[in-house]
Residue frames as qw, qx, qy, qz and C-alpha x, y, z in Angstrom:
[[0.000, 0.891, 0.453, 0.000, 0.00, 0.00, 0.00],
 [0.444, 0.239, 0.008, 0.864, 1.39, 3.35, -1.00],
 [0.154, -0.696, -0.433, 0.551, 0.73, 6.52, 1.00],
 [0.331, 0.722, 0.341, 0.503, -0.47, 9.51, -0.97],
 [0.378, -0.353, -0.186, 0.835, 1.23, 12.79, -0.26],
 [0.202, 0.880, 0.423, -0.079, -0.86, 15.97, -0.72],
 [0.489, 0.393, 0.116, 0.770, 0.57, 18.70, -2.84],
 [0.227, -0.530, -0.385, 0.720, 0.92, 21.87, -0.71],
 [0.016, 0.084, -0.314, -0.946, 0.29, 24.08, -3.76],
 [0.307, -0.396, -0.738, -0.452, -3.14, 22.46, -4.25],
 [0.368, -0.582, -0.633, 0.353, -3.98, 23.06, -0.56],
 [0.170, -0.378, -0.100, 0.905, -3.02, 26.71, -0.76],
 [0.148, -0.092, -0.523, -0.835, -5.05, 27.18, -3.89],
 [0.363, -0.487, -0.775, -0.174, -8.03, 25.47, -2.27],
 [0.329, -0.559, -0.489, 0.583, -7.75, 27.69, 0.80],
 [0.112, -0.248, 0.107, 0.956, -7.48, 30.84, -1.28],
 [0.071, -0.320, -0.705, -0.629, -10.56, 30.24, -3.48],
 [0.264, -0.705, -0.657, -0.041, -13.31, 30.79, -0.90],
 [0.343, -0.585, -0.239, 0.695, -11.63, 33.88, 0.58],
 [0.202, 0.056, 0.377, 0.902, -11.66, 35.87, -2.64],
 [0.200, -0.612, -0.578, -0.501, -15.47, 36.33, -2.75],
 [0.472, -0.710, -0.425, 0.304, -15.41, 37.31, 0.93],
 [0.390, -0.324, 0.055, 0.860, -12.79, 39.97, 0.26],
 [0.036, 0.295, 0.497, 0.816, -14.81, 41.25, -2.67],
 [0.341, -0.702, -0.588, -0.210, -17.98, 41.38, -0.56],
 [0.487, -0.619, -0.274, 0.552, -16.15, 43.16, 2.26],
 [0.297, -0.103, 0.236, 0.920, -14.70, 45.66, -0.21],
 [0.115, -0.470, -0.565, -0.668, -18.10, 46.32, -1.75],
 [0.444, -0.718, -0.532, 0.063, -19.70, 46.60, 1.70],
 [0.458, -0.468, -0.118, 0.746, -17.01, 49.01, 2.82],
 [0.157, 0.125, 0.380, 0.903, -17.50, 51.09, -0.31],
 [0.265, -0.625, -0.597, -0.429, -21.26, 51.26, 0.25],
 [0.502, -0.686, -0.399, 0.344, -20.79, 52.27, 3.91],
 [0.392, -0.261, 0.073, 0.879, -18.29, 54.95, 2.91],
 [0.006, -0.325, -0.486, -0.811, -20.66, 56.33, 0.28],
 [0.388, -0.695, -0.583, -0.162, -23.55, 56.28, 2.76],
 [0.497, -0.596, -0.254, 0.577, -21.49, 58.12, 5.40],
 [0.272, -0.041, 0.255, 0.927, -20.36, 60.62, 2.79],
 [0.150, -0.523, -0.574, -0.612, -23.97, 61.23, 1.79],
 [0.463, -0.731, -0.486, 0.124, -24.96, 61.80, 5.42],
 [0.485, -0.460, -0.083, 0.739, -22.12, 64.29, 5.91],
 [0.264, 0.333, 0.393, 0.815, -22.92, 66.41, 2.85],
 [0.216, -0.775, -0.463, -0.373, -26.10, 67.99, 4.25],
 [0.517, -0.793, -0.186, 0.263, -24.75, 69.11, 7.67],
 [0.561, -0.211, 0.199, 0.776, -21.48, 70.26, 6.12],
 [0.163, 0.493, 0.443, 0.730, -23.35, 72.35, 3.56],
 [0.345, -0.840, -0.387, -0.158, -25.53, 73.81, 6.31],
 [0.607, -0.597, -0.056, 0.521, -22.45, 74.74, 8.36],
 [0.430, 0.054, 0.312, 0.846, -20.87, 76.48, 5.38],
 [0.044, -0.686, -0.468, -0.555, -24.08, 78.41, 4.74],
 [0.487, -0.826, -0.271, 0.085, -24.24, 79.52, 8.40],
 [0.613, -0.366, 0.090, 0.694, -20.55, 80.43, 8.39],
 [0.280, 0.319, 0.384, 0.820, -21.08, 82.56, 5.30],
 [0.222, -0.788, -0.454, -0.353, -24.21, 84.18, 6.77],
 [0.550, -0.788, -0.125, 0.246, -22.34, 85.18, 9.94],
 [0.643, -0.299, 0.216, 0.671, -18.96, 85.85, 8.41],
 [0.387, 0.514, 0.407, 0.648, -19.87, 87.94, 5.38],
 [0.155, -0.934, -0.203, -0.249, -21.31, 90.93, 7.35],
 [0.628, -0.694, 0.126, 0.328, -18.27, 90.83, 9.65],
 [0.645, 0.041, 0.373, 0.665, -15.94, 90.75, 6.65],
 [0.196, 0.744, 0.355, 0.531, -17.78, 93.68, 5.06],
 [0.397, -0.910, -0.116, -0.009, -17.60, 95.58, 8.36],
 [0.673, -0.493, 0.229, 0.501, -13.83, 95.08, 8.74],
 [0.531, 0.243, 0.425, 0.692, -13.05, 95.92, 5.10],
 [0.044, 0.866, 0.351, 0.354, -15.25, 99.02, 5.25],
 [0.489, -0.822, -0.032, 0.291, -13.10, 100.36, 8.09],
 [0.556, -0.260, 0.379, 0.692, -10.25, 100.69, 5.55],
 [0.324, 0.623, 0.513, 0.494, -12.34, 102.74, 3.10],
 [0.096, 0.065, -0.090, 0.989, -12.31, 106.54, 2.93],
 [0.261, 0.394, 0.590, -0.655, -15.49, 108.17, 4.21],
 [0.431, 0.447, -0.199, -0.758, -16.52, 109.11, 0.67],
 [0.374, 0.211, -0.831, -0.353, -16.41, 105.52, -0.57],
 [0.201, 0.045, 0.884, -0.419, -18.61, 103.98, 2.14],
 [0.477, 0.520, 0.562, -0.432, -21.89, 104.90, 0.42],
 [0.183, 0.462, -0.521, -0.694, -20.72, 105.07, -3.17],
 [0.796, 0.304, 0.443, -0.279, -22.82, 103.26, -5.77],
 [0.867, -0.219, -0.387, -0.224, -22.38, 100.53, -6.75],
 [0.619, -0.682, 0.359, -0.150, -21.26, 99.13, -3.43],
 [0.672, 0.462, -0.567, 0.117, -17.98, 97.23, -3.40],
 [0.874, -0.442, -0.176, 0.097, -16.62, 94.77, -0.88],
 [0.727, -0.114, -0.033, 0.677, -12.95, 95.70, -1.28],
 [0.087, -0.851, -0.071, 0.513, -11.83, 99.29, -0.76],
 [0.634, 0.738, 0.081, 0.217, -10.86, 101.16, -3.92],
 [0.324, 0.647, -0.417, 0.550, -8.15, 102.98, -1.97],
 [0.727, -0.382, -0.513, 0.250, -6.95, 101.53, 1.33],
 [0.035, 0.647, -0.261, 0.716, -6.52, 103.90, 4.27],
 [0.555, -0.336, -0.670, 0.360, -6.06, 103.63, 8.04],
 [0.019, 0.364, -0.123, 0.923, -6.97, 107.23, 8.74],
 [0.640, -0.507, -0.287, -0.500, -10.15, 106.11, 10.50],
 [0.821, -0.302, -0.394, 0.284, -8.11, 104.13, 13.02],
 [0.441, 0.132, -0.232, 0.857, -5.72, 107.03, 13.60],
 [0.234, -0.443, -0.064, -0.863, -8.54, 109.53, 14.11],
 [0.749, -0.477, -0.370, -0.273, -10.41, 107.16, 16.41],
 [0.769, -0.224, -0.380, 0.463, -7.38, 106.58, 18.62],
 [0.361, 0.097, -0.155, 0.915, -6.27, 110.21, 18.81],
 [0.284, -0.339, -0.096, -0.892, -9.67, 111.85, 19.18],
 [0.712, -0.436, -0.267, -0.482, -12.45, 111.50, 21.76],
 [0.343, -0.575, 0.656, -0.348, -9.91, 110.40, 24.42],
 [0.899, 0.097, -0.321, -0.283, -10.19, 106.92, 22.94],
 [0.523, 0.304, -0.712, 0.357, -7.04, 105.69, 24.67],
 [0.248, -0.244, 0.583, -0.735, -8.60, 106.58, 28.04],
 [0.823, 0.007, 0.020, -0.568, -11.75, 104.64, 27.18],
 [0.798, 0.269, -0.539, -0.005, -9.61, 101.69, 26.14],
 [0.257, 0.320, -0.726, 0.552, -7.59, 101.78, 29.38],
 [0.489, -0.185, 0.415, -0.744, -10.68, 102.08, 31.59],
 [0.889, 0.088, -0.150, -0.423, -12.38, 99.17, 29.87],
 [0.677, 0.310, -0.642, 0.184, -9.26, 97.02, 30.06],
 [0.008, -0.307, 0.684, -0.662, -8.89, 97.72, 33.80],
 [0.674, -0.081, 0.262, -0.686, -12.55, 96.95, 34.51],
 [0.883, 0.194, -0.326, -0.276, -12.50, 93.76, 32.42],
 [0.526, 0.336, -0.714, 0.317, -9.28, 92.39, 33.96],
 [0.146, -0.245, 0.651, -0.703, -10.15, 93.12, 37.60],
 [0.739, -0.005, 0.161, -0.654, -13.73, 91.91, 37.26],
 [0.822, 0.245, -0.483, -0.175, -12.66, 88.73, 35.47],
 [0.350, 0.295, -0.777, 0.432, -10.14, 87.79, 38.16],
 [0.315, -0.123, 0.577, -0.743, -12.59, 88.44, 41.00],
 [0.790, 0.102, -0.085, -0.598, -15.41, 86.67, 39.17],
 [0.724, 0.237, -0.647, -0.012, -13.35, 83.51, 38.62],
 [0.170, 0.221, -0.769, 0.575, -12.19, 83.42, 42.24],
 [0.469, -0.038, 0.416, -0.779, -15.65, 84.05, 43.73],
 [0.819, 0.157, -0.228, -0.503, -17.40, 81.61, 41.37],
 [0.588, 0.260, -0.756, 0.121, -14.83, 78.86, 42.00],
 [0.009, -0.140, 0.750, -0.646, -15.15, 79.13, 45.79],
 [0.589, 0.067, 0.264, -0.761, -18.95, 79.34, 45.69],
 [0.784, 0.224, -0.420, -0.397, -19.36, 76.50, 43.21],
 [0.434, 0.223, -0.836, 0.253, -17.11, 74.21, 45.24],
 [0.206, -0.059, 0.660, -0.720, -19.03, 74.91, 48.44],
 [0.695, 0.154, 0.074, -0.698, -22.39, 74.29, 46.78],
 [0.751, 0.280, -0.543, -0.251, -21.19, 71.04, 45.18],
 [0.581, 0.177, -0.744, 0.278, -19.25, 69.37, 48.00],
 [0.009, -0.037, 0.667, -0.744, -20.90, 70.54, 51.24],
 [0.317, -0.490, -0.757, -0.294, -24.33, 69.39, 52.39],
 [0.113, -0.251, -0.474, 0.837, -25.85, 72.30, 54.25],
 [0.166, 0.718, 0.672, -0.076, -29.38, 73.70, 54.34],
 [0.002, -0.848, -0.042, 0.528, -28.29, 77.31, 54.09],
 [0.190, -0.361, 0.645, 0.646, -26.10, 76.52, 51.09],
 [0.219, 0.384, 0.851, 0.283, -29.08, 74.94, 49.35],
 [0.085, 0.856, 0.436, -0.264, -31.19, 78.04, 50.04],
 [0.134, -0.712, 0.283, 0.629, -28.36, 80.24, 48.79],
 [0.253, -0.054, 0.795, 0.549, -28.14, 78.16, 45.59],
 [0.194, 0.650, 0.731, 0.072, -31.88, 78.55, 44.99],
 [0.009, -0.881, -0.139, 0.452, -31.52, 82.33, 45.39],
 [0.183, -0.489, 0.553, 0.648, -28.66, 82.38, 42.88],
 [0.245, 0.229, 0.862, 0.379, -30.66, 80.25, 40.49],
 [0.154, 0.780, 0.571, -0.204, -33.63, 82.61, 40.83],
 [0.058, -0.725, 0.149, 0.669, -31.57, 85.52, 39.57],
 [0.188, -0.115, 0.758, 0.614, -31.24, 83.80, 36.19],
 [0.132, 0.559, 0.808, 0.132, -35.03, 83.94, 35.82],
 [0.002, -0.857, -0.277, 0.434, -35.17, 87.73, 36.14],
 [0.558, 0.717, 0.136, 0.397, -34.47, 90.09, 33.24],
 [0.554, -0.003, -0.186, 0.811, -31.44, 92.30, 33.66],
 [0.052, -0.506, -0.153, -0.847, -33.57, 95.42, 33.37],
 [0.625, -0.647, -0.373, -0.226, -35.54, 94.42, 36.48],
 [0.760, -0.449, -0.200, 0.426, -32.39, 94.43, 38.66],
 [0.444, 0.453, 0.003, 0.773, -30.89, 97.65, 37.29],
 [0.254, -0.766, -0.062, -0.588, -32.84, 100.03, 39.56],
 [0.767, -0.640, -0.010, -0.039, -32.21, 98.28, 42.92],
 [0.833, -0.017, 0.003, 0.553, -28.58, 97.62, 42.02],
 [0.284, 0.608, 0.028, 0.741, -28.11, 101.28, 41.14],
 [0.459, -0.793, -0.030, -0.400, -29.59, 102.36, 44.49],
 [0.877, -0.425, 0.002, 0.225, -27.22, 100.05, 46.37],
 [0.688, 0.231, 0.041, 0.686, -24.19, 101.29, 44.43],
 [0.032, 0.736, 0.051, 0.674, -25.19, 104.91, 45.01],
 [0.632, -0.739, -0.013, -0.234, -25.73, 104.40, 48.75],
 [0.885, -0.265, 0.044, 0.379, -22.32, 102.70, 49.03],
 [0.131, -0.871, 0.212, 0.423, -20.64, 105.76, 47.51],
 [0.550, -0.135, 0.661, 0.492, -19.50, 104.01, 44.34],
 [0.488, 0.787, 0.374, -0.053, -21.47, 106.14, 41.90],
 [0.387, 0.905, -0.175, 0.036, -19.39, 107.63, 39.09],
 [0.271, -0.664, 0.695, 0.047, -16.45, 105.32, 39.78],
 [0.527, 0.317, -0.748, -0.248, -15.03, 102.21, 38.17],
 [0.063, -0.075, 0.911, -0.401, -15.67, 100.33, 41.42],
 [0.568, 0.252, 0.355, -0.699, -19.38, 100.84, 40.81],
 [0.717, 0.392, -0.405, -0.410, -19.02, 98.80, 37.62],
 [0.359, 0.355, -0.856, 0.113, -16.74, 96.12, 39.07],
 [0.234, -0.142, 0.783, -0.559, -18.36, 95.22, 42.40],
 [0.721, 0.180, 0.305, -0.596, -21.91, 94.34, 41.19],
 [0.765, 0.453, -0.358, -0.287, -20.45, 92.16, 38.42],
 [0.076, -0.530, 0.834, -0.138, -18.20, 89.95, 40.56],
 [0.367, 0.036, 0.907, -0.202, -20.60, 87.14, 41.44],
 [0.512, 0.210, -0.402, -0.729, -22.53, 85.84, 38.44],
 [0.829, -0.013, 0.405, -0.385, -25.06, 83.03, 38.43],
 [0.829, 0.492, -0.246, -0.099, -23.56, 81.63, 35.23],
 [0.291, 0.597, -0.690, 0.288, -20.10, 81.28, 36.78],
 [0.472, -0.307, 0.672, -0.481, -21.43, 79.66, 39.95],
 [0.896, 0.192, 0.209, -0.342, -23.51, 77.17, 37.97],
 [0.681, 0.580, -0.446, 0.012, -20.54, 76.31, 35.75],
 [0.106, 0.499, -0.775, 0.373, -18.24, 75.53, 38.68],
 [0.637, -0.149, 0.553, -0.516, -20.94, 73.72, 40.66],
 [0.909, 0.317, -0.019, -0.269, -21.74, 71.49, 37.69],
 [0.560, 0.570, -0.583, 0.150, -18.06, 70.75, 37.20],
 [0.113, -0.436, 0.757, -0.473, -17.30, 69.97, 40.85],
 [0.811, -0.034, 0.326, -0.485, -20.32, 67.65, 41.00],
 [0.887, 0.381, -0.247, -0.088, -18.61, 65.50, 38.36],
 [0.200, 0.587, -0.716, 0.320, -15.44, 65.23, 40.46],
 [0.732, -0.225, -0.642, -0.022, -15.55, 61.87, 42.31],
 [0.530, -0.774, 0.115, -0.328, -16.05, 62.18, 46.06],
 [0.946, -0.183, -0.046, 0.264, -13.41, 59.46, 46.50],
 [0.545, 0.492, -0.134, 0.665, -10.77, 61.99, 45.45],
 [0.237, -0.715, 0.170, -0.636, -11.77, 64.33, 48.28],
 [0.859, -0.477, 0.045, -0.180, -12.09, 61.51, 50.80],
 [0.890, 0.113, -0.140, 0.418, -8.65, 60.16, 49.90],
 [0.281, 0.587, -0.219, 0.727, -7.13, 63.57, 50.51],
 [0.525, -0.656, 0.140, -0.524, -8.88, 63.83, 53.88],
 [0.964, -0.251, -0.058, 0.061, -7.62, 60.39, 54.89],
 [0.725, 0.291, -0.171, 0.601, -4.09, 61.52, 54.03],
 [0.439, -0.534, -0.334, 0.641, -4.52, 64.39, 56.48],
 [0.200, 0.268, 0.266, 0.904, -5.13, 67.24, 54.05],
 [0.091, 0.459, 0.486, -0.738, -7.18, 70.15, 55.36],
 [0.441, 0.705, 0.544, -0.108, -10.13, 71.64, 53.53],
 [0.169, 0.907, -0.160, -0.351, -8.24, 74.66, 52.22],
 [0.251, -0.477, 0.761, 0.360, -5.41, 72.41, 51.07],
 [0.493, 0.309, 0.806, 0.104, -7.87, 70.14, 49.24],
 [0.371, 0.849, 0.314, -0.209, -9.42, 73.12, 47.53],
 [0.110, 0.896, -0.309, -0.298, -6.24, 74.92, 46.46],
 [0.211, -0.507, 0.798, 0.249, -4.03, 71.90, 45.72],
 [0.347, 0.152, 0.915, 0.139, -6.56, 69.53, 44.14],
 [0.346, 0.699, 0.607, -0.153, -9.77, 71.24, 43.08],
 [0.134, 0.862, -0.093, -0.480, -8.34, 74.46, 41.69],
 [0.149, -0.450, 0.719, 0.509, -5.78, 72.77, 39.39],
 [0.279, 0.222, 0.903, 0.239, -8.28, 70.34, 37.85],
 [0.241, 0.787, 0.528, -0.207, -10.80, 73.14, 37.30],
 [0.236, -0.447, 0.286, 0.814, -8.42, 75.23, 35.19],
 [0.121, 0.259, 0.710, 0.644, -10.38, 74.62, 31.93],
 [0.128, -0.776, -0.617, -0.037, -13.55, 75.91, 33.61],
 [0.307, -0.700, -0.093, 0.638, -11.63, 78.91, 34.93],
 [0.218, -0.193, 0.479, 0.828, -10.38, 79.78, 31.47],
 [0.024, 0.497, 0.756, 0.426, -13.84, 79.31, 29.98],
 [0.210, -0.840, -0.467, 0.181, -15.45, 81.60, 32.55],
 [0.345, -0.544, 0.111, 0.757, -12.56, 84.08, 32.22],
 [0.175, 0.116, 0.600, 0.772, -13.19, 84.37, 28.47],
 [0.119, -0.678, -0.676, -0.264, -16.93, 84.84, 29.01],
 [0.338, -0.781, -0.323, 0.414, -16.46, 87.34, 31.85],
 [0.320, -0.344, 0.261, 0.843, -13.92, 89.39, 29.92],
 [0.070, 0.319, 0.658, 0.678, -16.28, 89.50, 26.96],
 [0.211, -0.759, -0.616, -0.014, -19.25, 90.51, 29.12],
 [0.336, -0.745, -0.147, 0.557, -17.39, 93.36, 30.79],
 [0.317, -0.170, 0.421, 0.833, -15.72, 94.50, 27.58],
 [0.036, -0.356, -0.649, -0.671, -19.03, 94.77, 25.73],
 [0.165, -0.627, -0.673, 0.356, -21.09, 96.08, 28.67],
 [0.124, 0.389, 0.252, 0.877, -22.93, 99.26, 27.79],
 [0.397, -0.700, -0.416, -0.423, -26.12, 99.76, 29.84],
 [0.680, -0.614, -0.299, 0.267, -24.64, 99.49, 33.34],
 [0.507, -0.149, -0.007, 0.849, -21.61, 101.78, 32.77],
 [0.019, 0.484, 0.348, 0.802, -23.94, 104.27, 31.10],
 [0.502, -0.736, -0.382, -0.246, -26.05, 104.42, 34.29],
 [0.720, -0.545, -0.183, 0.388, -23.18, 104.51, 36.79],
 [0.541, -0.128, 0.122, 0.822, -20.60, 106.76, 35.09],
 [0.144, 0.933, 0.313, -0.109, -21.01, 110.48, 34.62],
 [0.228, -0.793, 0.350, 0.443, -17.41, 111.66, 34.24],
 [0.753, 0.621, -0.165, -0.144, -16.17, 111.46, 30.60],
 [0.133, 0.682, -0.712, 0.103, -12.65, 110.61, 31.82],
 [0.415, -0.203, 0.845, -0.267, -14.03, 107.38, 33.31],
 [0.791, 0.335, -0.020, -0.512, -16.11, 106.27, 30.35],
 [0.674, -0.129, 0.708, 0.170, -15.63, 102.74, 29.10],
 [0.201, -0.147, 0.682, 0.688, -15.08, 101.81, 25.48],
 [0.120, 0.508, 0.812, 0.260, -18.69, 101.20, 24.51],
 [0.033, -0.872, -0.355, 0.335, -19.83, 104.56, 25.90],
 [0.221, -0.582, 0.338, 0.706, -16.89, 106.20, 24.15],
 [0.205, 0.127, 0.777, 0.582, -17.88, 104.67, 20.82],
 [0.055, 0.735, 0.675, 0.024, -21.43, 105.90, 21.35],
 [0.145, -0.803, -0.098, 0.569, -20.10, 109.41, 21.97],
 [0.278, -0.172, 0.568, 0.756, -18.61, 109.40, 18.45],
 [0.105, 0.556, 0.743, 0.356, -22.15, 109.35, 17.07],
 [0.038, -0.073, -0.122, 0.989, -23.11, 113.02, 16.78],
 [0.345, 0.508, 0.575, -0.541, -26.55, 114.55, 16.85],
 [0.463, 0.701, -0.070, -0.538, -26.33, 115.94, 13.31],
 [0.690, 0.549, -0.451, -0.141, -23.79, 113.81, 11.49],
 [0.888, -0.341, 0.303, 0.055, -21.75, 110.65, 11.97],
 [0.178, 0.722, -0.641, -0.189, -18.14, 110.20, 11.02],
 [0.977, 0.037, 0.008, -0.208, -18.52, 106.66, 9.74],
 [0.671, 0.496, -0.477, 0.277, -14.84, 106.18, 9.03],
 [0.045, -0.492, 0.629, -0.600, -13.90, 106.97, 12.65],
 [0.758, -0.208, 0.294, -0.543, -16.81, 104.94, 14.01],
 [0.954, 0.208, -0.199, -0.080, -15.86, 101.86, 12.01],
 [0.483, 0.509, -0.574, 0.421, -12.20, 102.17, 13.01],
 [0.309, -0.432, 0.560, -0.636, -13.10, 102.48, 16.70],
 [0.892, -0.072, 0.129, -0.427, -15.45, 99.49, 16.46],
 [0.863, 0.318, -0.378, 0.102, -12.79, 97.27, 14.88],
 [0.198, 0.515, -0.624, 0.553, -10.25, 98.30, 17.55],
 [0.574, -0.359, 0.392, -0.623, -12.77, 97.35, 20.23],
 [0.968, 0.011, 0.024, -0.249, -13.07, 93.75, 19.00],
 [0.548, 0.574, -0.585, 0.170, -9.34, 93.08, 18.57],
 [0.184, -0.450, 0.749, -0.450, -8.69, 92.19, 22.28],
 [0.807, -0.008, 0.388, -0.446, -11.58, 89.71, 22.28],
 [0.859, 0.445, -0.233, -0.104, -10.30, 87.96, 19.15],
 [0.330, 0.579, -0.677, 0.312, -6.77, 87.74, 20.56],
 [0.470, -0.346, 0.627, -0.516, -8.08, 86.44, 23.89],
 [0.911, 0.128, 0.211, -0.329, -10.00, 83.64, 22.21],
 [0.747, 0.544, -0.381, 0.036, -7.15, 82.67, 19.89],
 [0.105, 0.576, -0.710, 0.391, -4.71, 82.41, 22.80],
 [0.364, -0.217, 0.744, -0.516, -6.88, 80.45, 25.24],
 [0.793, 0.123, -0.166, -0.573, -9.18, 78.38, 23.03],
 [0.642, 0.240, -0.728, 0.009, -6.99, 75.26, 23.24],
 [0.089, 0.135, -0.791, 0.591, -7.33, 75.23, 27.03],
 [0.550, -0.084, 0.134, -0.820, -11.10, 75.51, 27.09],
 [0.891, -0.033, 0.145, -0.430, -13.06, 72.48, 28.27],
 [0.665, 0.427, -0.609, 0.061, -10.09, 70.14, 28.38],
 [0.472, -0.568, 0.508, -0.444, -10.44, 68.77, 31.89],
 [0.656, 0.089, -0.750, 0.004, -9.37, 65.36, 33.15],
 [0.529, -0.590, 0.220, -0.569, -11.12, 65.00, 36.48],
 [0.974, -0.220, -0.008, -0.058, -10.01, 61.39, 37.00],
 [0.515, 0.653, -0.462, 0.309, -6.31, 62.22, 36.86],
 [0.159, -0.561, 0.638, -0.503, -5.89, 61.75, 40.62],
 [0.838, -0.143, 0.346, -0.396, -7.63, 58.36, 40.85],
 [0.027, 0.350, -0.915, -0.199, -6.38, 54.84, 40.28],
 [0.747, -0.035, -0.424, -0.511, -8.49, 51.99, 38.92]]
């Protein structure tokens, strides 16, 4: 009896035959899935481009118009690009109307208020999230109730308090009422609620005191929330118009938005100067966002825990 020896080439060919249709089916299935995903992405991508154009085109026209001479702003037909570029509007805006004083006052108010707002909101949000106390719950309800009231409703009582405290017609009258905001407290409270209680308990077991837990553990991990609130607070104070208009009476203490409004005359408007001043007013906000956007909402609250 002779033993038959199988040819390895035949076995490899036999093994390869059934896999070829599977590869073809997988390739076709992958192609169909890719085409389906591409079709689903076309509509939202198109919508985003339309929205970006709708928001960006007026801003682009506004910025480019600030480089046009006053005589070309209302020339017909209208043109997007300036026929002759000029920065005279920026020069006149900065040198006239004490614009540099308005800029400095606004920058001081925005920086001081932002720092105090972040500190106060961080402390308040941590207390409301990690301490179980009846008075803290009542205080949280009161803070939450302020978000349900229009700003115009609170202007009159806030003005009376500022006047009675002797802060009328001063930058302190703008800063102090804006320190504690319901939005900042809610942001920090929501963030600290997501921090595991085991992290706090582990620090207490190791002998850390409450202030040490707050400053050495909670504050570092809440840095993204701090930067987010700092950007919002700086923007709020930089663009604030109604409250400084009520509190300030001395032109040397006017903020930027009131200063821009003072450029608008009763009889005529120097549009070139007004556009230049408006573009200057938005430059700090753009730079602030470009510098800090990568730090926003990038928290890792489980960094101090082990599995």
